[in-house]
C-alpha positions in Angstrom: -0.3 0.2 -0.2 1.2 3.6 -1.0 0.5 6.5 1.3 1.0 10.2 0.5 2.9 12.3 2.8 4.8 15.6 2.8 7.6 17.2 4.8 8.4 20.8 5.2 11.1 22.8 7.2 9.3 26.6 7.4 6.1 28.0 8.4 3.4 25.8 10.0 2.8 24.4 11.9 0.2 22.3 9.8 -2.6 20.5 11.6 -3.8 17.1 11.4 -7.2 18.2 10.1 -5.4 20.6 7.1 -2.9 17.6 6.6 -5.9 15.1 6.3 -8.1 17.7 3.5 -5.3 17.6 1.6 -5.0 13.9 1.6 -1.7 13.1 3.4 -1.3 10.6 6.2 2.2 11.3 7.8 4.9 14.2 7.9 8.4 14.7 8.1 9.6 17.0 11.0 12.9 18.2 12.6 14.3 16.8 15.6 16.6 20.0 15.8 16.2 22.7 18.5 15.0 25.8 16.1 11.1 24.9 17.3 8.4 26.1 14.9 6.7 28.0 14.1 9.7 30.2 12.9 12.2 27.3 13.0 12.1 23.2 11.6 11.6 21.6 14.6 8.6 19.9 16.1 7.0 20.5 19.2 5.1 18.8 21.9 2.0 20.1 20.9 2.5 19.7 17.4 3.3 16.4 17.8 0.8 15.5 20.0 -2.2 17.2 17.7 -0.9 15.7 14.6 -1.4 11.9 16.4 -4.1 12.6 17.9 -5.8 13.7 15.2 -3.9 10.2 13.2 -1.3 11.9 11.2 1.8 10.1 11.6 5.5 11.7 11.9 8.9 11.0 10.7 11.7 12.8 11.6 15.2 14.3 9.8 18.0 15.6 11.4 19.9 18.6 9.9 22.3 21.7 10.6 23.7 22.2 7.1 23.5 20.6 3.5 27.5 19.2 4.0 27.2 18.8 8.2 28.0 14.7 7.4 31.2 15.8 6.1 32.5 16.3 9.7 32.1 12.3 10.4 31.6 10.4 13.0 31.5 13.5 15.6 29.2 15.4 14.1 27.2 12.3 14.1 27.7 11.2 17.4 26.7 15.0 18.1 23.8 15.4 16.1 22.0 11.9 17.6 22.5 13.3 21.1 20.4 16.4 20.0 17.8 14.6 18.0 17.0 12.3 20.8 17.1 15.5 23.2 14.3 16.7 20.7 12.4 13.5 20.5 12.3 13.4 24.4 11.2 17.2 24.3 8.6 16.6 21.7 6.6 13.8 23.8 8.0 11.4 21.4 8.8 7.8 21.4 12.0 7.3 22.9 13.0 4.6 19.9 11.8 6.6 17.1 14.4 6.4 14.2 15.7 9.4 12.3 16.6 9.8 8.8 19.8 12.0 8.8 20.0 14.3 6.0 23.0 14.3 3.6 21.2 17.2 1.3 23.6 17.5 -1.6 24.7 15.8 -4.5 27.1 13.5 -2.5 30.0 11.7 -5.2 31.7 7.9 -3.9 34.6 10.2 -2.5 32.4 11.8 0.6 30.9 8.0 1.5 33.9 7.8 4.0 32.8 11.1 5.8 29.1 9.8 5.3 29.5 6.6 6.8 31.9 7.8 9.5 28.9 10.5 10.8 26.3 7.4 10.4 28.5 5.1 12.9 28.5 8.2 15.3 24.9 8.5 15.3 24.4 5.1 15.6 26.8 5.1 18.8 24.2 7.1 20.5 21.1 5.6 18.8 21.7 2.6 17.7 22.2 1.6 14.2 18.1 0.2 14.2 17.4 3.9 14.4 19.5 5.5 11.9 18.3 6.8 8.7 19.6 8.4 5.4 18.2 11.1 3.7 20.1 11.4 0.4 20.1 10.9 -3.5 20.4 7.1 -4.9 24.0 6.7 -4.7 24.9 7.7 -1.0 21.5 5.7 -0.1 23.2 2.6 -2.2 26.7 2.6 -0.5 25.3 3.3 3.0 22.9 0.4 2.4 25.9 -1.8 1.3 27.7 -0.7 3.9 25.6 -1.5 6.4 26.1 2.3 8.3 22.3 3.3 8.4 18.5 1.0 8.8 16.1 3.5 7.5 16.0 5.2 3.5 14.3 8.2 2.5 14.8 8.9 -1.2 14.9 12.2 -2.8 14.2 12.3 -6.1 17.1 15.3 -6.6 20.6 13.6 -7.1 19.3 9.8 -7.9 19.5 9.9 -11.8 16.1 8.6 -12.0 17.0 5.3 -10.3 15.5 3.8 -7.4 16.8 2.0 -4.5 15.4 -1.2 -4.1 13.5 -1.3 -0.5 13.4 2.5 0.1 11.0 3.6 2.8 10.1 6.5 2.0 10.2 8.6 -1.6 10.6 12.4 -1.9 9.0 12.3 -5.4 8.2 16.2 -6.1 10.2 18.9 -4.2 8.5 21.8 -6.4 6.6 24.6 -4.7 3.1 23.0 -3.4 1.5 24.7 -0.6 -0.9 23.0 1.9 -2.5 26.4 4.2 0.2 28.3 2.8 3.5 26.5 4.0 5.6 24.8 1.1 5.6 21.3 1.4 
């Protein structure tokens, strides 16, 4: 079964009623310190409203597009920060997090990306480590077993779709729900 959802990093927060009216059953938000409505991070009130209204929530973590190239220590710190934000939002403590590789990463970047993911796993356990990226970094992380969850963006994928991807961001154009770019 295919479910339709959205993610957004600015504006909102959107309500479960707004998402359901738009035909969405889940939303991607961020486990970061800068909280909505002006930041990207999910709040406890937002999480409670969404889940009470029947909307599932998944999480990203990102500081800047190339942050993963800072390796193991960056991953460890990111995962600790994500866990703190999960706790503050009242989410289940075992919630997976998709760490964002938000650029066209090459094969020469993979050693740092894998080291970063290993740092994430040190804090969260490998079963909770996800990766948001284009096709090639996802494929390499899957082969290297440095992530368990895979969220693929259409960008940087060259028309390829990773076998077994959990989430697929197939539309990166400007779409709006209640004035929020999703």
